[in-house]
ZAMARGU-4260 file (C-alpha; in steps of 0.2 Angstrom, whole numbers, plus 5000, padded with zeros to 4 digits):
<rodrens>
0) 5142/4688/4989 | 5145/4706/4994 | 5146/4718/4979 | 5162/4726/4974 | 5153/4743/4976
5) 5150/4740/4994 | 5168/4734/4997 | 5175/4749/4988 | 5164/4761/4998 | 5170/4753/5015
10) 5188/4754/5009 | 5186/4772/5005 | 5178/4776/5022 | 5193/4768/5031 | 5206/4776/5020
15) 5199/4793/5023 | 5207/4806/5034 | 5202/4804/5053 | 5191/4817/5061 | 5201/4829/5072
20) 5207/4822/5089 | 5202/4804/5083 | 5216/4791/5083 | 5207/4777/5074 | 5190/4774/5065
25) 5176/4763/5071 | 5162/4760/5059 | 5145/4752/5063 | 5137/4744/5048 | 5119/4744/5052
30) 5108/4731/5043 | 5092/4729/5053 | 5084/4720/5039 | 5098/4707/5039 | 5101/4708/5020
35) 5120/4704/5022 | 5120/4692/5037 | 5125/4677/5026 | 5138/4686/5014 | 5146/4697/5027
40) 5158/4683/5033 | 5166/4684/5016 | 5171/4702/5018 | 5190/4706/5021 | 5197/4724/5023
45) 5216/4727/5024 | 5221/4733/5041 | 5203/4733/5048 | 5197/4721/5061 | 5179/4714/5057
50) 5167/4709/5070 | 5149/4704/5070 | 5136/4707/5083 | 5125/4692/5087 | 5115/4698/5102
55) 5125/4687/5114 | 5143/4694/5111 | 5138/4713/5114 | 5148/4714/5131 | 5163/4705/5124
60) 5164/4717/5109 | 5161/4732/5120 | 5176/4726/5131 | 5186/4723/5115 | 5183/4741/5109
65) 5183/4750/5125 | 5197/4742/5135 | 5207/4728/5126 | 5211/4738/5109 | 5211/4756/5109
70) 5220/4759/5093 | 5214/4747/5080 | 5202/4751/5066 | 5186/4741/5067 | 5170/4737/5056
75) 5156/4731/5067 | 5142/4723/5058 | 5125/4726/5067 | 5110/4716/5061 | 5101/4720/5077
80) 5086/4731/5080 | 5084/4742/5096 | 5067/4749/5092 | 5059/4744/5109 | 5072/4752/5120
85) 5089/4760/5116 | 5095/4754/5134 | 5096/4737/5127 | 5110/4743/5116 | 5126/4740/5126
90) 5137/4748/5113 | 5127/4765/5112 | 5140/4775/5120 | 5153/4769/5107 | 5141/4770/5093
95) 5138/4789/5097 | 5156/4794/5094 | 5158/4781/5079 | 5153/4782/5061 | 5138/4773/5053
100) 5137/4763/5037 | 5123/4756/5027 | 5124/4747/5011 | 5106/4745/5006 | 5097/4756/4994
105) 5087/4765/5007 | 5103/4769/5017 | 5112/4775/5001 | 5097/4787/4998 | 5098/4793/5016
110) 5116/4796/5015 | 5114/4806/4999 | 5099/4817/5006 | 5108/4820/5023 | 5095/4810/5032
115) 5100/4805/5050 | 5102/4786/5050 | 5090/4782/5064 | 5076/4769/5064 | 5062/4783/5063
120) 5070/4792/5048 | 5073/4775/5039 | 5055/4771/5042 | 5050/4788/5035 | 5062/4787/5019
125) 5054/4770/5015 | 5037/4778/5013 | 5044/4788/4999 | 5052/4774/4988 | 5041/4779/4973
130) 5045/4797/4975 | 5064/4793/4976 | 5063/4783/4960 | 5063/4798/4950 | 5079/4807/4948
135) 5072/4824/4945 | 5061/4823/4961 | 5076/4817/4971 | 5087/4831/4965 | 5074/4844/4969
140) 5073/4838/4987 | 5092/4837/4988 | 5093/4855/4981 | 5083/4861/4996 | 5099/4859/5005
145) 5092/4853/5022 | 5098/4839/5033 | 5085/4829/5042 | 5085/4823/5060 | 5066/4821/5062
150) 5053/4814/5051 | 5042/4830/5051 | 5053/4841/5040 | 5056/4827/5028 | 5038/4824/5026
155) 5035/4843/5023 | 5049/4845/5010 | 5044/4829/5000 | 5026/4836/4999 | 5033/4853/4995
160) 5042/4846/4980 | 5026/4837/4974 | 5017/4854/4976 | 5030/4862/4965 | 5039/4872/4979
165) 5057/4873/4983 | 5055/4868/5001 | 5045/4878/5014 | 5034/4875/5029 | 5018/4865/5032
170) 5009/4882/5029 | 5017/4883/5012 | 5011/4866/5006 | 4993/4868/5013 | 4992/4885/5004
175) 4999/4876/4988 | 4986/4863/4988 | 4972/4874/4991 | 4978/4887/4978 | 4977/4873/4965
180) 4958/4872/4966 | 4945/4864/4978 | 4941/4849/4967 | 4951/4834/4973 | 4952/4825/4956
185) 4959/4840/4947 | 4970/4846/4961 | 4988/4843/4953 | 4998/4844/4970 | 4985/4833/4979
190) 4986/4820/4964 | 5005/4820/4965 | 5005/4818/4984 | 4994/4803/4982 | 5003/4796/4967
195) 5021/4799/4972 | 5021/4803/4990 | 5010/4798/5005 | 4993/4806/5006 | 4991/4800/5024
200) 5006/4810/5029 | 4999/4826/5021 | 4982/4824/5030 | 4991/4820/5046 | 5001/4836/5043
205) 4985/4846/5040 | 4977/4839/5056 | 4993/4843/5067 | 4993/4861/5062 | 4975/4866/5058
210) 4965/4853/5068 | 4956/4848/5052 | 4952/4829/5052 | 4950/4822/5035 | 4939/4809/5029
215) 4938/4801/5011 | 4921/4809/5007 | 4926/4827/5014 | 4929/4839/5000 | 4944/4851/4999
220) 4931/4865/5002 | 4928/4859/5019 | 4947/4861/5023 | 4946/4879/5016 | 4931/4883/5026
225) 4939/4875/5042 | 4955/4886/5040 | 4945/4902/5036 | 4932/4900/5050 | 4944/4894/5063
230) 4955/4909/5058 | 4940/4920/5060 | 4937/4913/5077 | 4953/4921/5083 | 4946/4939/5080
235) 4927/4937/5082 | 4917/4930/5097 | 4911/4912/5096 | 4893/4918/5097 | 4895/4927/5080
240) 4899/4910/5072 | 4885/4900/5080 | 4880/4886/5068 | 4897/4884/5061 | 4905/4874/5075
245) 4909/4860/5063 | 4922/4871/5054 | 4931/4876/5070 | 4944/4869/5082 | 4951/4879/5096
250) 4968/4871/5095 | 4971/4878/5077 | 4965/4896/5079 | 4982/4904/5080 | 4989/4894/5066
255) 4975/4896/5054 | 4974/4914/5058 | 4993/4916/5054 | 4991/4906/5038 | 4977/4917/5032
260) 4986/4933/5037 | 5002/4928/5028 | 4992/4922/5013 | 4983/4938/5011 | 5000/4947/5010
265) 5008/4935/4998 | 5010/4935/4979 | 4996/4922/4979 | 4983/4932/4987 | 4971/4931/4972
270) 4969/4912/4975 | 4964/4916/4993 | 4951/4929/4986 | 4943/4915/4975 | 4943/4903/4990
275) 4935/4916/5002 | 4922/4920/4989 | 4917/4901/4987 | 4916/4899/5006 | 4907/4915/5009
280) 4894/4909/4996 | 4893/4891/5003 | 4890/4897/5021 | 4880/4912/5017 | 4893/4923/5027
285) 4888/4939/5020 | 4871/4938/5028 | 4879/4933/5044 | 4891/4948/5044 | 4877/4960/5040
290) 4870/4956/5057 | 4886/4959/5067 | 4889/4976/5074 | 4902/4986/5064 | 4914/4989/5079
295) 4915/4970/5081 | 4918/4967/5063 | 4932/4979/5063 | 4942/4967/5073 | 4943/4955/5059
300) 4948/4955/5041 | 4948/4936/5036 | 4935/4938/5023 | 4933/4951/5010 | 4914/4951/5013
305) 4918/4959/5030 | 4923/4975/5022 | 4908/4974/5010 | 4896/4972/5024 | 4904/4987/5033
310) 4903/4998/5017 | 4885/4992/5012 | 4878/4997/5029 | 4887/5014/5030 | 4881/5018/5012
315) 4864/5013/5016 | 4864/5025/5031 | 4871/5039/5021 | 4857/5036/5008 | 4845/5039/5022
320) 4854/5055/5027 | 4863/5047/5042 | 4882/5050/5042 | 4891/5044/5057 | 4907/5054/5055
325) 4917/5047/5070 | 4913/5029/5067 | 4916/5030/5048 | 4933/5039/5050 | 4938/5025/5063
330) 4932/5011/5052 | 4942/5018/5037 | 4957/5020/5047 | 4955/5002/5053 | 4952/4995/5036
335) 4967/5004/5029 | 4979/4992/5038 | 4968/4976/5035 | 4972/4962/5024 | 4959/4965/5010
340) 4960/4984/5010 | 4966/4983/4992 | 4950/4975/4986 | 4939/4989/4992 | 4951/5003/4994
345) 4942/5016/4982 | 4926/5012/4990 | 4933/5015/5008 | 4942/5031/5002 | 4925/5037/4994
350) 4917/5034/5011 | 4931/5043/5020 | 4928/5058/5009 | 4909/5058/5012 | 4913/5058/5031
355) 4925/5072/5030 | 4912/5083/5019 | 4899/5079/5033 | 4912/5084/5046 | 4915/5101/5037
360) 4896/5103/5036 | 4893/5101/5054 | 4907/5113/5058 | 4899/5126/5047 | 4881/5121/5049
365) 4875/5139/5052 | 4881/5143/5034 | 4892/5158/5029 | 4887/5175/5034 | 4903/5186/5033
370) 4902/5203/5026 | 4920/5208/5023 | 4927/5200/5007 | 4945/5198/5014 | 4938/5188/5028
375) 4928/5176/5016 | 4944/5175/5006 | 4954/5170/5022 | 4940/5157/5027 | 4941/5149/5010
380) 4960/5149/5008 | 4963/5142/5026 | 4948/5131/5028 | 4934/5131/5015 | 4945/5124/5001
385) 4944/5107/5010 | 4926/5105/5004 | 4932/5106/4986 | 4947/5094/4990 | 4936/5081/4998
390) 4923/5082/4984 | 4937/5080/4971 | 4944/5066/4980 | 4927/5057/4982 | 4924/5058/4963
395) 4942/5052/4960 | 4940/5037/4970 | 4922/5035/4964 | 4928/5035/4946 | 4941/5022/4950
400) 4927/5010/4957 | 4918/5012/4940 | 4933/5004/4931 | 4931/4988/4940 | 4915/4989/4950
405) 4911/4978/4965 | 4894/4970/4962 | 4889/4971/4980 | 4894/4989/4982 | 4892/4998/4965
410) 4874/5003/4967 | 4874/5007/4986 | 4889/5019/4982 | 4880/5027/4967 | 4864/5030/4978
415) 4875/5041/4989 | 4878/5053/4975 | 4863/5063/4979 | 4869/5066/4996 | 4886/5071/4990
420) 4879/5083/4978 | 4868/5090/4991 | 4882/5093/5003 | 4894/5101/4990 | 4883/5109/4976
425) 4867/5113/4985 | 4874/5118/5001 | 4893/5122/5001 | 4894/5130/4983 | 4877/5139/4985
430) 4880/5146/5002 | 4898/5151/5001 | 4896/5158/4983 | 4881/5168/4988 | 4890/5175/5003
435) 4905/5179/4992 | 4896/5187/4978 | 4886/5198/4989 | 4901/5204/4998 | 4911/5208/4982
440) 4897/5214/4971 | 4901/5232/4975 | 4919/5231/4971 | 4917/5222/4955 | 4905/5235/4949
445) 4915/5250/4954 | 4933/5243/4953 | 4933/5227/4943 | 4942/5218/4956 | 4941/5214/4975
450) 4950/5227/4986 | 4962/5222/4999 | 4966/5205/4991 | 4982/5203/4981 | 4979/5204/4962
455) 4986/5192/4949 | 4991/5206/4938 | 5004/5211/4951 | 5012/5194/4951 | 5028/5199/4941
460) 5030/5214/4952 | 5027/5206/4969 | 5035/5189/4966 | 5047/5189/4952 | 5056/5206/4952
465) 5060/5205/4971 | 5070/5189/4968 | 5079/5196/4953 | 5083/5212/4962 | 5092/5201/4976
470) 5102/5192/4962 | 5092/5176/4963 | 5088/5166/4947 | 5069/5162/4948 | 5059/5149/4940
475) 5041/5152/4937 | 5030/5136/4934 | 5012/5140/4927 | 5000/5126/4927 | 4984/5129/4918
480) 4969/5128/4929 | 4979/5123/4945 | 4965/5126/4957 | 4969/5132/4975 | 4964/5116/4984
485) 4975/5106/4971 | 4989/5117/4975 | 4987/5114/4994 | 4990/5095/4990 | 5004/5099/4979
490) 5012/5110/4992 | 5011/5096/5005 | 5018/5083/4992 | 5033/5095/4989 | 5036/5097/5008
495) 5036/5079/5011 | 5045/5072/4996 | 5059/5086/4993 | 5072/5095/5004 | 5064/5112/5000
500) 5052/5123/5009 | 5035/5126/5001 | 5024/5141/5007 | 5007/5143/4999 | 4999/5160/4996
505) 4984/5166/4985 | 4979/5180/4974 | 4964/5185/4964 | 4963/5181/4946 | 4959/5194/4933
510) 4941/5195/4926 | 4936/5185/4916 | 4946/5170/4924 | 4951/5162/4907 | 4967/5156/4900
515) 4972/5170/4888 | 4969/5184/4901 | 4976/5174/4916 | 4992/5169/4907 | 4995/5187/4901
520) 4992/5194/4919 | 5007/5184/4925 | 5018/5193/4913 | 5028/5210/4915 | 5021/5226/4907
525) 5010/5240/4911 | 4994/5238/4900 | 4984/5222/4896 | 4973/5225/4881 | 4961/5215/4870
530) 4960/5217/4851 | 4944/5217/4841 | 4947/5199/4838 | 4948/5196/4857 | 4967/5193/4856
535) 4976/5198/4872 | 4992/5209/4872 | 5004/5216/4884 | 5009/5234/4880 | 5004/5231/4862
540) 5013/5214/4861 | 5003/5198/4858 | 5003/5186/4873 | 4994/5171/4866 | 5008/5158/4864
545) 5024/5153/4873 | 5035/5161/4859 | 5025/5178/4862 | 5027/5177/4880 | 5045/5174/4879
550) 5047/5190/4869 | 5037/5200/4882 | 5048/5193/4896 | 5064/5197/4886 | 5057/5215/4883
555) 5057/5217/4902 | 5072/5207/4906 | 5084/5201/4892 | 5090/5187/4903 | 5073/5178/4902
560) 5066/5163/4893 | 5049/5154/4892 | 5047/5135/4888 | 5034/5122/4889 | 5034/5108/4901
565) 5033/5095/4887 | 5048/5103/4878 | 5058/5104/4894 | 5054/5086/4898 | 5060/5080/4881
570) 5077/5089/4882 | 5093/5080/4888 | 5101/5087/4904 | 5114/5096/4894 | 5101/5104/4883
575) 5091/5110/4899 | 5107/5118/4906 | 5111/5126/4890 | 5093/5133/4889 | 5094/5142/4907
580) 5113/5146/4906 | 5114/5165/4910 | 5096/5167/4913 | 5088/5176/4928 | 5070/5172/4924
585) 5063/5155/4917 | 5044/5153/4914 | 5039/5135/4912 | 5021/5132/4905 | 5012/5116/4910
590) 4995/5111/4905 | 4986/5095/4911 | 4970/5100/4920 | 4963/5112/4908 | 4968/5101/4893
595) 4956/5088/4898 | 4943/5099/4907 | 4940/5110/4893 | 4934/5096/4881 | 4917/5088/4882
600) 4924/5071/4879 | 4937/5072/4893 | 4929/5084/4906 | 4924/5070/4917 | 4942/5065/4919
605) 4947/5082/4926 | 4949/5075/4944 | 4961/5062/4937 | 4970/5076/4928 | 4972/5085/4945
610) 4981/5070/4952 | 4992/5068/4937 | 4996/5087/4937 | 5002/5085/4955 | 5014/5071/4950
615) 5020/5081/4935 | 5023/5097/4945 | 5032/5088/4958 | 5043/5080/4944 | 5046/5098/4937
620) 5052/5104/4953 | 5064/5090/4955 | 5071/5093/4937 | 5073/5111/4942 | 5082/5108/4958
625) 5093/5093/4953 | 5097/5096/4934 | 5096/5115/4934 | 5102/5119/4952 | 5086/5130/4954
630) 5083/5136/4972 | 5069/5149/4970 | 5053/5142/4962 | 5036/5150/4960 | 5021/5138/4955
635) 5005/5147/4950 | 4991/5146/4938 | 4981/5157/4926 | 4964/5153/4934 | 4955/5140/4944
640) 4939/5130/4939 | 4922/5124/4945 | 4916/5106/4942 | 4901/5097/4948 | 4897/5079/4944
645) 4879/5080/4940 | 4872/5088/4925 | 4865/5105/4928 | 4846/5108/4928 | 4839/5120/4915
650) 4835/5132/4930 | 4854/5134/4932 | 4857/5140/4914 | 4855/5157/4907 | 4851/5160/4889
655) 4860/5172/4877 | 4844/5181/4876 | 4847/5188/4893 | 4858/5201/4885 | 4851/5216/4878
660) 4864/5224/4867 | 4881/5219/4859 | 4891/5204/4866 | 4909/5203/4861 | 4913/5187/4869
665) 4903/5174/4879 | 4908/5160/4890 | 4899/5149/4902 | 4904/5159/4917 | 4907/5176/4909
670) 4902/5189/4896 | 4912/5204/4888 | 4900/5216/4881 | 4898/5234/4875 | 4896/5248/4888
675) 4877/5249/4884 | 4873/5231/4885 | 4863/5225/4900 | 4859/5208/4907 | 4846/5202/4920
680) 4852/5190/4934 | 4870/5194/4931 | 4883/5204/4941 | 4891/5218/4932 | 4910/5219/4932
685) 4920/5234/4927 | 4935/5232/4916 | 4948/5244/4911 | 4951/5236/4894 | 4945/5242/4878
690) 4942/5235/4861 | 4948/5245/4847 | 4947/5261/4858 | 4930/5257/4863 | 4927/5253/4882
695) 4919/5236/4887 | 4912/5229/4903 | 4909/5212/4909 | 4895/5201/4917 | 4897/5186/4928
700) 4884/5173/4933 | 4880/5172/4952 | 4880/5155/4961 | 4885/5141/4950 | 4874/5146/4935
705) 4881/5144/4918 | 4877/5154/4902 | 4872/5143/4887 | 4885/5143/4874 | 4890/5131/4860
710) 4903/5118/4862 | 4914/5112/4876 | 4908/5104/4892 | 4895/5111/4905 | 4901/5103/4921
715) 4919/5109/4920 | 4919/5128/4919 | 4930/5144/4923 | 4930/5162/4919 | 4918/5167/4933
720) 4919/5175/4950 | 4917/5160/4962 | 4931/5157/4974 | 4935/5141/4966 | 4939/5151/4949
725) 4946/5167/4957 | 4958/5160/4970 | 4974/5158/4961 | 4988/5149/4971 | 5006/5154/4972
730) 5018/5141/4979 | 5034/5149/4985 | 5046/5135/4985 | 5064/5137/4992 | 5076/5124/4988
735) 5087/5118/5002 | 5103/5108/5004 | 5112/5102/5019 | 5122/5115/5027 | 5109/5129/5023
740) 5104/5140/5038 | 5086/5135/5038 | 5088/5117/5031 | 5077/5104/5038 | 5078/5086/5032
745) 5061/5078/5028 | 5059/5065/5042 | 5047/5051/5048 | 5036/5055/5063 | 5043/5040/5073
750) 5034/5027/5082 | 5037/5021/5100 | 5029/5008/5112 | 5018/5017/5124 | 5013/5002/5135
755) 5025/5000/5150 | 5025/4981/5152 | 5038/4971/5142 | 5031/4954/5144 | 5019/4945/5133
760) 5007/4934/5142 | 4993/4929/5129 | 4993/4923/5112 | 4982/4938/5108 | 4991/4952/5115
765) 4988/4971/5114 | 5000/4985/5113 | 4998/5004/5112 | 5010/5014/5101 | 5013/5033/5100
770) 5016/5043/5084 | 5030/5053/5091 | 5028/5069/5081 | 5012/5076/5071 | 5013/5076/5053
775) 5018/5093/5046 | 5028/5102/5034 | 5044/5092/5036 | 5037/5077/5045 | 5029/5065/5032
780) 5016/5052/5034 | 5024/5035/5036 | 5018/5016/5036 | 5027/5006/5050 | 5026/4987/5051
785) 5027/4979/5068 | 5030/4961/5073 | 5039/4950/5086 | 5053/4938/5082 | 5064/4926/5092
790) 5083/4929/5095 | 5087/4922/5078 | 5075/4934/5069 | 5061/4921/5065 | 5044/4929/5067
795) 5033/4923/5081 | 5018/4934/5078 | 5008/4941/5064 | 5014/4958/5056 | 5003/4973/5059
800) 5004/4990/5050 | 5002/5007/5058 | 4999/5021/5047 | 5007/5036/5056 | 4998/5051/5047
805) 4990/5060/5062 | 4992/5079/5062 | 4986/5083/5080 | 4997/5091/5092 | 4989/5082/5106
810) 4999/5066/5109 | 4983/5057/5115 | 4976/5059/5098 | 4991/5050/5090 | 4990/5034/5100
815) 4987/5018/5090 | 4980/5002/5098 | 4987/4986/5090 | 4983/4968/5094 | 4996/4954/5090
820) 4992/4936/5087 | 5006/4925/5092 | 5011/4908/5085 | 5006/4893/5094 | 5023/4887/5098
825) 5033/4883/5114 | 5041/4900/5121 | 5055/4900/5134 | 5051/4913/5147 | 5069/4916/5151
830) 5074/4920/5133 | 5074/4937/5125 | 5062/4941/5111 | 5061/4956/5100 | 5047/4968/5095
835) 5053/4975/5078 | 5047/4992/5072 | 5052/4995/5054 | 5048/5006/5039 | 5055/5008/5021
840) 5069/5021/5026 | 5074/5020/5044 | 5085/5007/5053 | 5072/4995/5061 | 5071/4997/5080
845) 5071/4982/5091 | 5064/4982/5108 | 5067/4967/5120 | 5052/4957/5127 | 5050/4941/5137
850) 5036/4929/5132 | 5027/4919/5145 | 5013/4909/5137 | 5008/4892/5144 | 5008/4881/5129
855) 5013/4864/5125 | 5014/4855/5108 | 5003/4840/5111 | 5003/4834/5093 | 5013/4819/5088
860) 5018/4815/5070 | 5022/4798/5064 | 5017/4785/5052
</rodrens>
């Protein structure tokens, strides 16, 4: 007998409201397995005519439903199967506008999971009887929220649930399986698929998309190798993969490439790194990559070993004193947008700095032979400082590599250090400092400073007073040991991250270029003097602390205040505003670089401190502008510094015994002595200062020589007369707001398609992009992502990155060549597709394209 549940369900269906425009309800009860043939005759439903198909009365029932009775409700019991040909179904047209009912367990499951009640779908759902026995698994499948018309997506979603995913694509389940490990017996998703799903469906899915044909004895590592090597074939010539043909199928190239490309950029990229490492080792790919020319390797980023191969060879050539500047710069730019850039970023950026240092060397290969100090000063402040900057950045990135060294790259990069020191220390510092000291020796001896160059002692008169006289409130931020080249970077950061305008100037530090004198030199007052205890005063008032400097500032202008960065940072916004209320001059003292550099234990971290200082100074400016409504800001320093990575040789050190006479104070880069004291190999420097009424004079080492003294570090020094120590930056920052006369909003450079054609004709398709504007003061570097989508926004290509950071005014030097890999799917050449150009701030730009690629999906899927 029919169960009461089935009767109740049928009664509910007929009692339900009719669909719109329907005048009656016809329900086909499909029972292809004939489970209810015998008991069906006992069924009775009030107001419903019940008929049974026998295979011989189809025409009669069609006549009944389509002609004889057009208003009555009918239940048509159908135990027949039409698998061979639906043309045999005389009632197909009526069935299509009617409803379907199934009473068996499979049918109920299909109804609950929104599975189309077709023969193919019924066959598929039966494969997963064990899966559906578990309520939790079934509920997870239901929560995906999809309806299923074809078997493929149902197979994918069931496998996805068994992999612990909330639905997804075939790509997602393949990645999930590989991410769980390459040992089949320990791979939880694969064990679950075999136990509760259908392992044949999984492997058929893999074959459909990747071309990999599984066999029972094939390990999962073969699948990983197949996907990676096939993906590699998309970007490398087949000749480069000779001997690996067993891991390659042409049919899966685009799919495998897309899978790897998206996996690289997903949260699970670390799993892929481990798999790549395994495949690289098993197939000895590093040796293979080492034999491929670098320009060819630059087309691919499938394996991390590709970047390692490129770097090893460049490092090897550098160690042999061969530095291919153009190829290195091209390679680094290329790798910055590659999938595995993050794994070797510090190594690549170290390489970039080496190339830029060599580029500078080649531009000045004849050395420095200027005579006039002002011209050397200009050379350094407009061009020469870059060598200091690249040297600093090199050691910053090099230091990062030592925190988590790459075993393949650690020693090759370390071997380049001699070349770096040769370029910087033994060529640049030696040549430029020699030229500089020869040019200024006369002025230092007779004047104590370099003529025709702005002096630090005039800072208050030249920069602070003019602002106040115009009725402006001025903030002065003094960062201890902020070297000129670091200030250049800070100036660029301020221009690109704030709405203000930053202009960089330079002035010469007082001698010796040390903190207590440099800080005092930036204050108002007529006379800077030194006590017999070597304490510095302004007009007789001590200047050794923030409190003392506050008093000196107030003596010159009662509406002044001095505060440290740390104190300012800890204040609440209301406290900061109260501090500066009614003030015309606010001095803020910041100490990051010197605090680390002056200590032996931390001097090697001085270049890290430079980066931290830039971040903190940028933050200070934003606090002043946003919290304190500051518009006029001056950022300067007490002195610069010299730093060389390698320990100095004994020949570069001078003993205290060099001095013949009384020495008042001795530093590694300066000496303050009695008038009658002499010293060989040192430059005399006149000073106007006295100690207890007794005149004193100074001495400074030439080149990068140090004087031997107790304590402190040896590599980080200041106090001397090198350009790195003497060139004190002054950043004149003018805060701007919308509506100001000269206000210019910070903007991105813009990116446009240069190629004229708007039709894609190949799965691998190149396009040229133009960076519209050069990066400059108010045009900031910007990373753009570019990819293609269909009319519903679904991606149909890989996503490429363009880093628009070029500064050239020549448009031809701002062109980027990008190659897209399109998905292997059917494209409609009459439909509109879109190229999407996006960044983190602007509204994405959409450019219409057509796609005409001859491709047909020849794969079937069915079990």
